[in-house]
TORLUM-404167 format. One record per residue: x, y, z of N, C-alpha, C in turn; residue in three letters; residue number from 1. Coordinates in Angstrom, 1 decimal. Example, Ala and Ser with C-alpha at 12.3 -4.5 7.8 and 13.67 -1.06 7.14 Angstrom:
! TORLUM-404167
- 13.2|-5.7|7.8|12.3|-4.5|7.8|13.2|-3.3|7.8|ala|1
- 12.8|-2.2|7.1|13.7|-1.1|7.1|12.9|0.0|7.9|ser|2
END
This chain:
! TORLUM-404167
- -52.1|64.8|124.6|-52.2|64.8|126.1|-50.9|64.7|126.4|met|1
- -49.8|63.9|125.9|-48.7|64.0|126.8|-48.0|64.5|125.0|ile|2
- -47.1|65.3|125.7|-46.2|65.6|124.5|-45.0|65.6|124.7|gln|3
- -43.9|64.9|123.9|-42.8|64.4|123.9|-41.4|65.8|123.6|arg|4
- -41.8|67.0|123.4|-40.4|67.7|123.0|-39.4|68.2|124.2|gly|5
- -38.8|68.2|124.0|-37.8|69.2|125.3|-36.7|69.9|124.8|ile|6
- -36.7|71.1|125.0|-36.0|72.4|124.5|-35.1|72.3|125.6|thr|7
- -33.9|73.3|124.9|-32.9|73.6|125.8|-32.3|75.3|126.1|ala|8
- -31.9|75.6|126.8|-31.6|77.1|126.1|-30.9|77.5|125.4|leu|9
- -30.7|77.9|124.1|-29.7|78.6|122.7|-28.5|78.8|124.1|pro|10
- -27.6|78.3|123.0|-25.8|78.5|123.6|-25.8|80.2|123.8|lys|11
- -26.4|81.1|122.9|-26.1|82.6|124.1|-26.5|82.4|125.0|glu|12
- -27.5|82.1|125.3|-28.4|82.7|126.8|-27.5|81.5|127.8|glu|13
- -26.8|80.6|127.2|-26.3|79.5|128.4|-24.8|80.2|128.8|asn|14
- -24.9|81.2|130.0|-23.7|82.2|129.7|-23.0|81.4|130.8|ile|15
- -23.6|80.7|132.0|-23.2|80.4|133.1|-23.6|79.2|133.2|ile|16
- -22.5|78.2|133.2|-22.8|76.6|134.3|-23.8|75.9|133.0|gly|17
- -24.4|75.0|133.2|-24.8|73.9|132.7|-26.2|74.2|131.7|pro|18
- -26.7|74.1|130.5|-27.4|74.1|130.3|-29.4|73.3|130.6|ile|19
- -29.8|74.5|131.0|-31.2|74.0|131.5|-32.4|73.3|130.9|thr|20
- -32.7|72.0|131.0|-33.3|71.6|129.9|-35.0|71.7|130.3|lys|21
- -35.7|72.0|129.4|-37.0|72.7|130.1|-37.9|71.3|128.5|his|22
- -39.2|71.1|129.0|-40.0|70.1|128.8|-41.4|70.5|128.3|phe|23
- -41.5|70.4|127.0|-42.8|71.8|126.7|-44.2|70.9|127.4|asp|24
- -44.1|69.8|128.0|-45.6|69.3|128.5|-45.7|69.4|129.7|asn|25
- -46.2|70.5|130.8|-46.4|71.2|131.7|-47.6|70.5|132.4|gln|26
- -48.5|69.9|131.7|-49.6|69.9|132.1|-49.6|68.4|132.9|gly|27
- -51.3|68.2|133.7|-51.3|67.0|134.6|-50.5|65.7|134.3|pro|28
- -50.0|65.6|133.1|-50.1|64.3|133.0|-48.7|64.7|132.5|phe|29
- -48.3|64.9|133.1|-46.4|64.9|132.6|-44.8|64.2|132.9|ser|30
- -45.1|63.3|131.8|-43.9|62.5|131.5|-43.5|62.3|130.5|leu|31
- -42.3|62.1|130.3|-41.8|61.6|129.0|-40.6|60.3|129.1|leu|32
- -40.7|59.5|128.1|-39.8|58.0|128.0|-39.4|58.3|126.9|leu|33
- -37.7|58.2|126.9|-36.8|57.5|125.8|-36.7|55.9|125.9|asp|34
- -37.1|55.5|125.1|-37.3|54.1|125.3|-36.0|53.5|124.7|tyr|35
- -34.8|52.7|125.4|-34.1|52.0|124.9|-33.2|52.6|124.0|lys|36
- -32.8|53.4|123.9|-31.6|54.2|123.0|-30.7|54.0|123.4|glu|37
- -29.6|53.6|122.4|-28.1|53.4|122.8|-27.5|54.7|122.3|thr|38
- -26.9|55.0|123.3|-26.6|56.4|123.2|-24.6|56.9|122.5|lys|39
- -25.1|57.8|121.5|-23.8|58.5|121.3|-23.1|59.4|122.1|ser|40
- -22.1|59.6|122.0|-21.3|61.1|122.5|-21.9|61.6|121.9|pro|41
- -21.7|61.6|120.9|-21.7|63.0|120.0|-23.4|63.9|120.1|gln|42
- -24.3|63.1|120.9|-25.6|63.6|120.8|-26.0|63.7|122.3|arg|43
- -24.7|63.1|123.4|-25.4|63.5|124.6|-25.6|65.2|124.7|glu|44
- -26.4|65.7|125.7|-26.3|66.8|126.1|-25.3|67.1|127.2|leu|45
- -24.2|68.3|127.0|-23.3|68.8|128.1|-23.9|68.6|129.8|pro|46
- -23.4|69.5|130.2|-24.2|69.2|132.0|-25.5|70.4|131.9|asp|47
- -26.5|70.0|132.2|-27.5|70.1|131.9|-28.2|69.8|133.1|his|48
- -29.4|70.1|133.5|-30.4|70.0|134.8|-31.2|70.6|134.4|gln|49
- -32.5|70.2|135.3|-34.2|70.1|134.6|-35.2|70.4|136.4|his|50
- -36.5|70.9|136.2|-36.8|70.6|137.2|-37.0|69.4|137.2|asp|51
- -37.4|68.7|136.3|-38.4|67.4|136.4|-37.3|65.9|137.1|trp|52
- -37.9|65.2|137.4|-36.7|64.1|138.1|-37.1|63.0|137.0|tyr|53
- -36.0|62.4|137.3|-35.6|61.2|136.1|-34.6|60.0|136.5|glu|54
- -35.5|58.8|136.1|-34.5|58.0|136.4|-33.9|56.7|135.3|phe|55
- -32.8|56.5|134.9|-32.5|55.8|134.1|-32.3|54.2|134.0|ile|56
- -32.6|53.6|133.1|-32.4|52.1|133.6|-31.3|51.8|132.3|tyr|57
- -30.7|51.0|132.5|-29.1|50.5|131.8|-29.4|49.0|131.4|val|58
- -29.4|49.3|130.3|-29.8|47.3|129.6|-28.5|46.6|129.5|tyr|59
- -27.3|47.5|128.6|-26.0|46.9|128.2|-25.3|48.1|128.1|gly|60
- -23.5|47.9|127.6|-23.1|49.1|127.0|-22.4|49.3|128.5|gly|61
- -21.2|50.2|128.1|-20.6|50.6|128.7|-20.7|52.1|128.6|lys|62
- -20.2|52.8|130.2|-20.1|54.2|129.9|-19.9|54.7|131.3|gly|63
- -20.2|56.6|131.7|-19.9|57.0|133.0|-20.7|57.8|133.0|ser|64
- -21.2|58.2|134.3|-22.3|59.7|134.8|-22.1|60.1|135.5|phe|65
- -21.9|61.7|134.9|-21.5|62.8|136.5|-23.2|63.0|137.2|phe|66
- -23.1|63.1|138.1|-23.7|63.9|138.6|-23.5|64.2|140.3|ile|67
- -23.5|65.6|140.8|-24.1|66.1|141.6|-22.1|65.8|142.4|asp|68
- -21.3|65.8|141.6|-19.6|66.2|141.9|-19.5|64.6|142.1|gln|69
- -20.4|63.3|141.3|-19.6|62.4|141.1|-19.8|61.3|140.3|thr|70
- -18.8|60.4|139.7|-18.9|59.6|138.2|-18.9|58.7|139.0|phe|71
- -20.2|57.9|138.1|-20.2|56.5|138.8|-20.1|55.6|136.9|tyr|72
- -19.4|54.4|137.1|-19.7|53.8|135.6|-21.1|53.1|135.8|glu|73
- -21.4|52.9|134.0|-22.7|52.4|133.8|-22.8|51.9|133.5|met|74
- -23.1|50.2|134.1|-23.4|49.0|133.5|-25.0|48.1|133.3|arg|75
- -25.1|47.1|132.6|-26.4|46.6|132.7|-27.5|46.3|134.0|gln|76
- -27.9|46.6|134.8|-28.7|46.4|135.5|-28.6|48.0|136.6|gly|77
- -28.1|48.7|136.4|-27.9|49.7|136.9|-29.0|50.9|136.9|asp|78
- -29.4|51.3|138.1|-30.5|52.2|138.1|-30.1|53.7|138.2|ile|79
- -30.1|54.7|137.8|-29.3|56.0|137.7|-30.6|56.7|138.3|ile|80
- -30.4|57.7|139.4|-31.7|58.0|139.4|-31.4|59.8|139.9|val|81
- -31.8|60.6|139.2|-31.6|62.0|139.2|-33.2|63.3|139.9|val|82
- -32.3|63.5|141.0|-33.7|64.3|141.7|-33.5|65.2|141.0|pro|83
- -34.8|66.2|140.8|-35.2|67.4|140.4|-33.8|68.4|140.5|gly|84
- -33.3|69.6|139.5|-32.7|70.3|139.8|-31.2|69.9|140.4|asn|85
- -30.7|69.2|139.3|-29.2|67.8|139.7|-28.8|68.3|139.1|thr|86
- -27.4|68.8|138.5|-26.4|68.9|137.2|-26.5|67.3|137.0|val|87
- -26.2|66.8|135.6|-25.5|65.9|135.5|-25.5|65.5|134.3|his|88
- -24.8|64.9|133.5|-24.4|64.4|132.4|-23.8|62.9|132.1|arg|89
- -24.1|61.9|131.0|-23.8|60.8|130.9|-22.8|60.9|130.2|gly|90
- -21.8|60.2|129.6|-20.7|59.8|129.0|-20.5|58.4|128.3|phe|91
- -21.4|58.3|127.1|-21.6|56.6|126.5|-20.0|56.3|126.1|pro|92
- -19.6|55.0|126.7|-18.4|54.5|126.0|-18.2|54.6|124.2|asp|93
- -17.2|55.0|123.6|-17.5|55.2|122.4|-17.0|53.7|121.3|ser|94
- -16.9|53.0|121.7|-16.8|51.9|121.2|-18.2|50.8|121.5|glu|95
- -18.5|50.9|122.8|-19.9|50.4|123.7|-20.6|50.7|123.6|glu|96
- -21.1|51.7|123.3|-21.8|52.6|124.0|-22.9|52.3|124.5|pro|97
- -23.8|52.6|125.8|-24.6|52.6|126.8|-26.1|52.7|125.9|val|98
- -26.9|51.5|126.3|-28.3|51.5|126.0|-29.1|51.4|127.0|thr|99
- -30.2|52.3|127.0|-30.7|52.6|128.2|-32.1|53.2|128.1|ser|100
- -32.8|53.0|129.2|-34.4|53.6|128.9|-34.4|54.5|129.7|ser|101
- -34.6|56.2|129.6|-34.9|57.4|131.3|-36.1|57.9|131.0|ala|102
- -36.9|57.8|132.0|-37.9|58.3|132.2|-37.9|59.6|132.8|val|103
- -38.7|60.8|132.5|-39.3|62.0|133.0|-40.2|62.1|133.9|phe|104
- -40.6|62.7|134.4|-41.8|63.2|134.7|-41.4|64.4|136.2|phe|105
- -42.8|64.9|136.1|-42.8|66.2|136.7|-43.3|65.8|137.8|ser|106
- -42.6|65.9|139.6|-43.4|65.3|140.3|-44.3|66.0|141.0|pro|107
- -45.5|66.7|140.4|-47.0|67.0|140.3|-47.5|66.0|139.6|gly|108
- -47.1|64.8|139.2|-48.1|64.1|138.7|-48.7|63.0|139.6|leu|109
- -47.4|63.2|140.6|-47.7|62.1|141.5|-48.8|62.8|143.3|leu|110
- -49.4|63.7|142.9|-50.4|64.3|143.7|-51.8|64.8|143.1|his|111
- -51.7|63.5|141.5|-53.3|63.8|141.4|-53.7|62.5|141.7|his|112
- -53.7|61.6|142.5|-54.3|60.3|143.1|-53.6|59.8|144.3|gln|113
- -53.8|59.5|145.0|-53.2|58.6|146.1|-55.3|57.8|146.9|ser|114
- -54.5|56.2|147.5|-55.3|55.5|147.8|-54.4|55.0|149.4|tyr|115
- -55.6|55.4|150.5|-55.6|55.3|151.7|-54.0|56.2|152.3|gly|116
- -53.4|55.7|153.0|-52.0|56.6|153.8|-51.2|56.4|152.4|glu|117
- -50.8|58.0|152.9|-50.2|58.6|151.5|-48.9|57.7|151.5|pro|118
- -48.6|57.8|150.1|-47.0|57.2|150.1|-45.8|57.9|149.8|tyr|119
- -44.4|57.5|150.0|-43.8|58.5|149.7|-43.1|57.8|147.9|ala|120
- -43.0|58.3|147.2|-43.1|57.7|145.6|-41.7|58.2|146.0|tyr|121
- -41.5|59.5|146.3|-39.8|59.9|145.9|-38.7|59.9|146.7|leu|122
- -39.6|58.6|147.6|-38.5|58.9|148.7|-36.9|58.3|148.2|lys|123
- -37.1|57.6|147.5|-35.6|57.0|146.7|-34.7|58.2|146.2|leu|124
- -35.6|59.0|145.4|-34.7|60.6|145.0|-34.3|61.1|146.3|phe|125
- -35.3|61.8|147.0|-35.1|62.7|148.4|-33.7|61.1|149.5|asp|126
- -33.6|60.3|149.4|-32.6|59.6|150.1|-31.5|59.8|149.3|thr|127
- -31.1|60.0|147.6|-30.3|59.7|147.0|-29.9|61.1|147.1|ala|128
- -30.2|62.2|147.1|-29.9|63.9|147.0|-28.9|64.0|148.2|lys|129
- -30.0|63.0|149.7|-29.3|62.9|151.1|-28.2|62.8|151.5|arg|130
- -27.7|61.3|150.7|-26.9|61.1|150.7|-25.4|60.9|150.0|arg|131
- -26.1|61.6|148.5|-25.1|61.7|148.0|-25.3|60.4|146.8|lys|132
- -25.6|59.4|147.1|-25.7|58.1|146.3|-26.9|58.1|145.5|gln|133
- -26.3|57.8|143.7|-27.6|57.9|142.9|-27.5|56.6|142.2|tyr|134
- -26.3|56.3|142.3|-26.4|54.7|141.6|-27.2|53.3|142.2|lys|135
- -27.6|52.6|141.8|-28.0|51.5|142.8|-28.5|49.9|141.4|tyr|136
- -27.6|49.1|141.6|-27.0|47.8|140.7|-28.5|46.9|141.4|thr|137
- -29.1|46.3|140.3|-30.4|45.4|140.4|-29.7|44.0|139.9|leu|138
- -30.3|42.8|141.3|-29.8|41.5|141.0|-30.9|41.8|139.6|pro|139
- -31.1|40.4|139.0|-31.5|40.1|137.9|-33.1|40.1|137.7|pro|140
- -33.0|39.2|138.8|-34.8|39.2|139.4|-35.8|40.4|139.6|glu|141
- -35.2|41.3|139.9|-35.5|42.8|140.0|-35.2|43.9|138.8|his|142
- -33.8|43.5|138.2|-33.9|44.3|137.4|-35.1|43.8|136.0|ala|143
- -35.7|42.5|136.2|-36.4|41.9|135.1|-37.5|42.7|135.3|ser|144
- -38.3|43.1|136.6|-39.2|43.5|137.2|-39.5|45.1|136.5|ile|145
- -38.4|45.8|137.0|-38.5|47.1|136.5|-38.2|47.7|135.0|ile|146
- -37.7|46.9|133.9|-38.0|46.7|132.6|-38.8|46.5|132.3|gln|147
- -40.4|45.5|132.7|-41.5|45.1|132.4|-42.0|46.5|132.5|lys|148
- -41.9|47.0|134.0|-42.4|48.8|134.4|-42.5|49.4|133.6|asp|149
- -41.1|49.6|132.9|-40.4|50.7|131.6|-41.2|50.1|130.1|ile|150
- -41.7|49.1|130.1|-42.3|48.4|128.8|-43.4|48.6|128.7|asp|151
- -44.6|48.5|129.8|-45.7|48.6|130.2|-46.3|50.7|129.9|ala|152
- -44.9|51.3|130.5|-44.9|52.6|130.5|-44.6|52.8|128.8|leu|153
- -43.6|52.8|127.9|-44.1|52.2|126.8|-45.2|52.4|125.9|his|154
- -45.4|50.8|126.7|-46.8|50.4|125.5|-48.2|51.5|125.6|ala|155
- -47.6|52.0|126.9|-49.1|52.8|127.3|-49.2|54.3|126.3|glu|156
- -48.1|54.9|126.4|-47.9|55.9|125.7|-47.7|56.0|124.3|arg|157
- -47.7|54.7|124.0|-48.2|54.3|122.2|-49.5|54.1|122.0|gly|158
- -50.2|53.5|122.9|-51.8|54.2|122.9|-52.4|55.2|122.6|glu|159
- -52.3|56.2|123.4|-52.6|57.4|123.4|-54.6|57.0|123.6|asn|160
- -54.5|57.0|124.3|-56.1|56.8|124.9|-56.5|57.8|125.7|arg|161
- -57.8|57.9|125.6|-58.3|59.4|126.2|-57.7|58.7|127.8|pro|162
- -58.0|58.0|128.5|-57.4|57.4|129.7|-56.1|57.5|129.9|asp|163
- -55.3|57.7|129.1|-53.8|57.2|129.2|-53.0|58.0|130.2|gly|164
- -53.2|59.2|130.3|-53.0|60.1|131.8|-52.9|59.1|132.4|gly|165
- -54.4|58.9|133.1|-54.3|58.0|134.3|-53.7|56.8|134.4|gln|166
- -53.8|56.3|133.0|-53.0|54.8|133.6|-51.9|54.8|133.7|ala|167
- -50.9|56.3|132.5|-49.7|56.6|133.0|-49.1|57.0|134.3|leu|168
- -50.2|57.8|135.1|-49.9|57.7|136.5|-49.6|56.7|137.5|thr|169
- -50.7|55.5|137.1|-50.8|54.2|138.3|-49.4|53.5|137.8|leu|170
- -49.1|53.5|136.4|-48.1|52.4|136.3|-46.3|53.2|136.6|leu|171
- -46.5|54.8|136.6|-45.4|55.2|137.0|-45.3|55.1|138.7|leu|172
- -46.6|55.5|139.0|-46.5|55.0|140.3|-45.7|54.0|140.9|gln|173
- -46.6|52.7|140.2|-46.0|51.0|140.8|-44.7|50.9|140.2|leu|174
- -43.8|51.6|139.0|-43.0|51.7|138.9|-41.5|52.3|140.0|thr|175
- -42.5|53.6|140.6|-41.5|54.3|141.7|-41.3|52.9|143.1|leu|176
- -42.8|52.5|143.2|-42.9|51.8|144.7|-41.8|50.9|144.2|leu|177
- -41.8|50.2|143.4|-40.9|49.1|142.7|-39.4|49.5|142.8|his|178
- -38.5|50.8|142.7|-37.4|51.3|142.8|-37.1|51.6|143.8|leu|179
- -38.5|52.2|144.6|-37.9|52.0|146.1|-37.3|51.1|147.2|asn|180
- -38.5|49.9|146.6|-38.0|48.6|147.3|-37.0|47.9|146.6|arg|181
- -36.8|47.9|145.7|-35.4|47.5|145.4|-34.3|48.5|145.8|tyr|182
- -34.4|49.3|145.9|-33.0|50.3|145.8|-32.8|50.6|147.0|cys|183
- -33.8|51.2|148.1|-33.7|52.0|149.0|-32.3|51.2|150.5|leu|184
- -32.9|49.4|150.2|-32.1|48.8|151.1|-30.7|49.1|150.3|pro|185
- -30.3|49.0|149.4|-28.5|49.4|149.0|-28.2|50.5|149.4|gln|186
- -29.2|51.6|150.0|-28.6|53.0|150.3|-28.5|52.8|151.8|ala|187
- -28.8|51.7|152.6|-28.0|51.5|154.2|-26.4|51.2|153.8|ala|188
- -26.3|51.0|152.9|-24.6|50.4|152.7|-23.7|51.6|152.4|gly|189
- -22.2|51.1|152.0|-21.8|51.8|151.9|-21.5|52.7|150.7|pro|190
- -21.2|53.5|149.9|-21.1|54.2|148.9|-20.1|53.8|147.4|val|191
- -20.2|53.5|146.5|-18.9|52.8|146.1|-19.5|53.7|144.1|asp|192
- -18.4|54.2|144.3|-18.9|55.2|142.7|-18.0|54.1|141.8|thr|193
- -16.8|53.5|142.1|-16.4|52.7|141.1|-15.5|53.4|140.3|asn|194
- -15.5|54.7|140.1|-14.7|55.2|139.0|-13.7|56.2|139.8|leu|195
- -12.0|55.9|139.2|-11.1|56.6|140.4|-10.8|57.7|140.2|ser|196
- -10.5|58.6|140.5|-10.5|60.2|140.7|-9.5|60.4|141.5|leu|197
- -8.7|61.3|141.0|-7.6|61.7|142.1|-8.3|62.1|143.6|pro|198
- -7.7|61.9|144.4|-8.2|62.3|146.0|-8.2|63.9|145.9|asp|199
- -7.1|64.7|145.3|-7.3|66.0|145.4|-9.1|66.5|144.8|trp|200
- -9.0|65.7|143.6|-10.2|66.0|143.2|-12.0|65.9|144.1|phe|201
- -11.8|65.3|144.0|-12.7|64.7|145.2|-13.2|65.7|146.3|arg|202
- -11.4|65.6|146.7|-11.9|66.9|148.2|-11.8|67.5|147.7|glu|203
- -11.4|68.4|146.5|-12.1|69.7|145.8|-13.5|70.1|145.5|ala|204
- -14.2|68.8|145.1|-15.4|69.0|145.1|-16.2|69.1|146.2|leu|205
- -15.8|68.4|147.1|-16.4|67.9|148.7|-16.6|69.8|149.2|ala|206
- -15.1|70.1|149.5|-14.8|71.9|150.0|-15.3|72.3|149.3|tyr|207
- -15.6|72.6|147.9|-17.1|73.6|146.9|-18.3|73.1|147.8|ile|208
- -18.4|72.3|147.8|-19.5|72.0|148.1|-20.1|72.8|149.7|asp|209
- -19.3|72.6|150.5|-19.6|72.7|151.8|-18.9|74.0|152.1|gly|210
- -18.4|74.8|151.2|-17.9|76.3|151.4|-18.6|77.0|151.0|his|211
- -19.8|76.6|150.3|-20.5|77.9|149.2|-20.9|79.5|149.6|leu|212
- -20.9|79.3|151.2|-20.7|80.4|151.5|-19.9|81.5|152.0|gln|213
- -18.7|81.0|151.7|-17.0|81.8|151.9|-16.7|82.0|150.1|gln|214
- -15.5|83.2|150.2|-15.1|83.1|148.4|-14.3|81.5|148.2|pro|215
- -14.4|81.5|147.2|-13.9|80.2|146.7|-12.7|81.0|144.6|leu|216
- -11.8|81.1|145.6|-10.8|81.5|144.7|-9.8|79.9|144.0|glu|217
- -9.6|80.1|142.5|-8.9|79.3|141.8|-7.6|78.5|142.7|leu|218
- -7.1|80.3|143.2|-6.0|79.8|144.2|-5.9|79.0|144.9|ala|219
- -6.8|79.7|146.0|-7.5|78.9|146.8|-7.3|77.5|147.1|leu|220
- -8.5|77.0|146.0|-8.8|75.6|145.7|-7.1|75.1|145.0|leu|221
- -6.7|75.6|144.2|-5.6|74.8|143.6|-4.3|74.5|145.1|ala|222
- -4.2|75.5|145.6|-3.4|75.8|147.0|-3.7|74.6|147.9|gly|223
- -5.6|74.4|148.1|-5.7|73.5|149.1|-5.0|71.9|148.4|arg|224
- -4.8|71.8|146.8|-4.6|70.6|146.4|-3.1|70.8|146.0|ala|225
- -2.9|71.4|146.4|-1.6|71.5|146.0|-0.8|70.9|144.3|asn|226
- -1.4|71.9|143.9|-0.7|71.8|142.8|-1.0|73.3|142.1|ile|227
- -0.5|73.2|140.8|-0.6|74.7|139.8|-2.8|75.0|139.5|ser|228
- -3.0|76.6|140.1|-4.0|76.8|139.5|-4.4|76.4|137.9|pro|229
- -3.5|76.0|137.2|-3.3|76.0|135.5|-3.7|74.3|135.0|ala|230
- -3.0|73.3|136.3|-3.2|71.9|136.5|-4.9|71.9|136.5|his|231
- -4.6|72.0|138.0|-6.2|72.3|138.6|-7.8|72.7|137.4|phe|232
- -7.2|73.6|137.1|-8.4|74.3|136.3|-8.7|73.2|134.8|ser|233
- -7.1|73.1|134.0|-7.8|72.0|132.9|-8.5|70.8|133.1|arg|234
- -7.7|70.1|134.7|-8.3|69.0|135.0|-9.8|68.9|135.6|val|235
- -10.0|69.9|135.6|-11.9|70.4|136.3|-12.4|70.5|135.0|phe|236
- -11.8|71.1|134.1|-12.6|71.2|133.1|-12.8|70.0|132.2|lys|237
- -11.7|69.1|131.8|-11.7|68.3|131.2|-13.0|67.1|132.4|gln|238
- -12.7|67.0|133.3|-14.1|66.5|134.1|-14.9|66.3|134.3|arg|239
- -15.6|67.6|134.0|-16.7|68.2|134.6|-17.0|69.0|133.1|leu|240
- -16.5|69.2|132.4|-16.8|70.1|131.0|-17.5|71.6|131.5|gly|241
- -16.9|71.9|132.6|-16.7|73.2|132.4|-16.4|73.8|133.8|met|242
- -15.6|75.0|133.5|-14.8|75.4|134.1|-15.2|76.1|135.7|asn|243
- -14.4|76.1|136.8|-14.2|76.5|138.0|-15.5|77.4|138.8|val|244
- -15.2|78.5|137.7|-16.0|79.8|138.5|-17.3|79.5|137.6|thr|245
- -18.0|78.7|136.3|-18.8|78.3|136.6|-20.0|77.4|137.1|asp|246
- -18.8|76.3|137.3|-19.7|75.5|138.5|-19.7|75.7|140.0|tyr|247
- -18.7|76.6|140.5|-19.2|76.9|142.0|-20.6|78.3|142.0|ile|248
- -20.5|79.3|140.7|-21.6|79.9|140.5|-23.1|78.7|140.2|ala|249
- -23.0|78.1|139.9|-24.2|77.3|139.4|-24.5|75.8|140.7|thr|250
- -23.4|75.7|141.1|-23.6|75.1|142.4|-24.7|76.3|143.4|lys|251
- -24.3|77.2|143.4|-24.6|78.4|145.1|-26.1|78.5|144.3|arg|252
- -26.7|78.9|143.0|-27.7|79.1|142.5|-28.6|77.6|143.0|ile|253
- -28.2|76.6|142.8|-29.3|75.4|143.2|-29.5|75.5|144.4|phe|254
- -28.1|76.1|145.4|-28.3|75.8|146.8|-29.9|77.3|147.2|ala|255
- -29.3|78.0|146.6|-30.5|79.1|146.3|-31.8|78.2|146.1|ala|256
- -31.8|78.3|145.0|-33.1|77.6|144.9|-33.4|76.6|145.8|lys|257
- -33.0|75.8|146.3|-33.4|74.8|147.3|-33.6|76.0|148.5|asp|258
- -32.9|76.9|149.2|-33.2|78.0|150.1|-35.0|78.6|149.9|ser|259
- -35.1|78.8|148.7|-36.1|80.1|148.3|-37.2|79.2|148.7|leu|260
- -37.3|77.7|148.1|-38.3|77.0|148.7|-38.8|76.2|150.1|leu|261
- -37.6|76.4|150.7|-37.1|75.5|151.7|-37.7|76.0|153.4|gln|262
- -37.4|77.5|153.2|-37.1|78.7|153.6|-37.7|80.0|154.2|ser|263
- -38.4|80.4|155.1|-38.7|81.9|154.5|-37.6|82.8|154.3|gly|264
- -36.5|83.0|154.0|-35.6|84.2|154.4|-35.8|84.5|153.4|ala|265
- -35.0|85.8|153.6|-35.4|87.2|152.2|-34.7|86.6|151.6|thr|266
- -35.1|87.3|149.8|-33.8|86.8|149.0|-32.8|87.6|149.1|ile|267
- -32.3|88.6|149.8|-30.9|89.0|150.0|-30.4|88.0|150.9|glu|268
- -30.9|87.6|151.9|-30.5|86.4|152.8|-30.0|85.5|152.2|gln|269
- -30.8|84.9|151.6|-30.3|83.6|151.0|-29.3|83.6|150.0|ile|270
- -29.1|85.4|149.2|-28.2|85.3|148.0|-26.7|85.3|149.4|ala|271
- -26.6|85.9|150.0|-25.3|86.1|151.2|-25.1|84.7|151.8|met|272
- -26.1|84.3|152.2|-25.7|83.0|152.7|-25.0|82.2|151.9|ala|273
- -25.8|81.8|150.2|-24.8|80.9|149.6|-24.0|82.1|148.8|cys|274
- -22.7|82.4|149.2|-21.8|83.1|148.6|-21.8|84.2|147.7|gly|275
- -22.9|84.9|147.2|-22.7|86.0|146.7|-22.7|87.3|147.1|phe|276
- -21.4|88.3|146.4|-21.0|89.1|147.7|-22.4|90.7|147.2|glu|277
- -23.0|90.6|146.1|-23.8|91.9|145.7|-25.0|91.1|145.7|ser|278
- -26.0|91.7|145.7|-27.7|91.6|144.9|-27.3|91.4|143.3|met|279
- -27.1|92.6|142.5|-26.8|92.9|141.2|-26.2|91.2|140.6|pro|280
- -25.1|90.8|140.8|-24.6|89.5|141.0|-25.7|88.7|140.8|his|281
- -26.4|88.7|142.1|-27.1|87.5|142.0|-28.4|87.6|141.7|phe|282
- -29.0|88.6|141.1|-30.0|88.6|140.3|-29.7|88.1|138.5|tyr|283
- -28.3|88.4|138.4|-28.1|88.0|137.2|-27.6|86.9|136.7|arg|284
- -27.0|86.3|137.8|-26.8|85.0|137.7|-28.4|83.7|138.0|thr|285
- -28.9|84.3|138.4|-29.9|83.7|138.6|-30.8|83.4|137.4|phe|286
- -31.1|84.7|137.5|-31.8|84.4|135.9|-31.1|84.2|134.8|lys|287
- -29.5|84.0|134.7|-29.5|83.8|133.4|-28.9|81.7|133.0|lys|288
- -29.6|81.2|134.4|-29.2|79.9|134.8|-31.0|79.1|134.9|ile|289
- -31.8|80.4|135.6|-33.2|79.1|135.7|-34.2|80.0|134.6|thr|290
- -33.8|81.3|133.8|-34.4|82.4|133.0|-35.7|82.8|133.8|arg|291
- -35.6|83.3|135.1|-36.5|84.1|136.2|-35.7|84.3|136.9|met|292
- -36.8|85.5|137.8|-36.1|85.9|138.7|-36.0|85.6|139.9|thr|293
- -35.6|85.6|141.0|-35.7|84.6|142.0|-36.7|84.4|142.8|pro|294
- -37.5|85.7|142.8|-39.3|86.1|143.5|-40.3|85.2|142.3|ala|295
- -39.8|85.3|141.3|-40.7|84.2|140.4|-40.2|82.9|140.6|ala|296
- -39.4|82.7|140.6|-39.3|80.9|140.9|-39.9|80.4|142.5|tyr|297
- -39.5|81.5|143.2|-40.1|81.1|144.7|-41.7|80.9|144.4|arg|298
- -42.0|82.1|144.0|-44.0|82.3|143.6|-44.5|81.2|142.9|arg|299
- -43.7|80.7|141.7|-43.9|79.9|140.6|-44.2|78.4|141.2|asn|300
- -42.9|78.5|141.9|-42.6|76.8|142.5|-43.6|76.6|143.4|ser|301
- -44.1|77.3|144.7|-44.9|77.3|145.4|-46.5|77.4|145.4|arg|302
- -46.6|77.6|143.6|-48.1|77.3|143.3|-48.1|76.0|142.4|thr|303
- -47.3|75.6|142.2|-47.4|74.0|141.9|-48.7|72.9|142.2|leu|304
END
């Protein structure tokens, strides 16, 4: 009933941007838990994304986390929320690596059961994506509750009971309710990423995000930052683990994926609005990153 396998695109298929993480189980009880794992820099995935949602609780250790243009420090009591189709990557400290639990789940898991008025279990994820604030720090009393929620998910999954899927659904709903209750009040405050990045680097990421529909040449971006293209490219690769061209292509495809689901525009209109100058280039890039055509992505996602 609950399968735990994860697959990623083979290296030769991962030509552009981050790898795409694929989960084996696409059934009604689609949940995976990496429980209290101590991360190793050598075992961490490079920049990647997946259709499932994810949240991470940090028990201890040190590290940093990159998600959607931003780096965050990771410390005890931190919650990192990762909406679906969002590029992210963990960087555990080599001397004192992070120990954390990560819960992955299909959003479809939340649609099978409801009581009374509908409840927005994914509100925290939607808020995080809208405000670009993905890290929240819990006080000890709230951290203890989330730890118990994760312990309960782990214990139930280990039981492998016939009704385990229903139990996991209810436990996940309770965990997400607690995360909404304890993290959403923090979303009203100022965003603090805690990691010092060069101002030009932050501004470049923001500029790319806000101008995906326009030509984004390396020379233009470096000129705006008032540094050489070689230095811009080198720092970009060091910080994000991918080059500028791949990053821009990936951001454009993610924007196209959102538009395919949220608008009635034609595929050609979406491609042009996301900065692709030719349809062959758009189709080729979309398929390399998502492993399907734009039409198939729109059709399959709307039938979930």
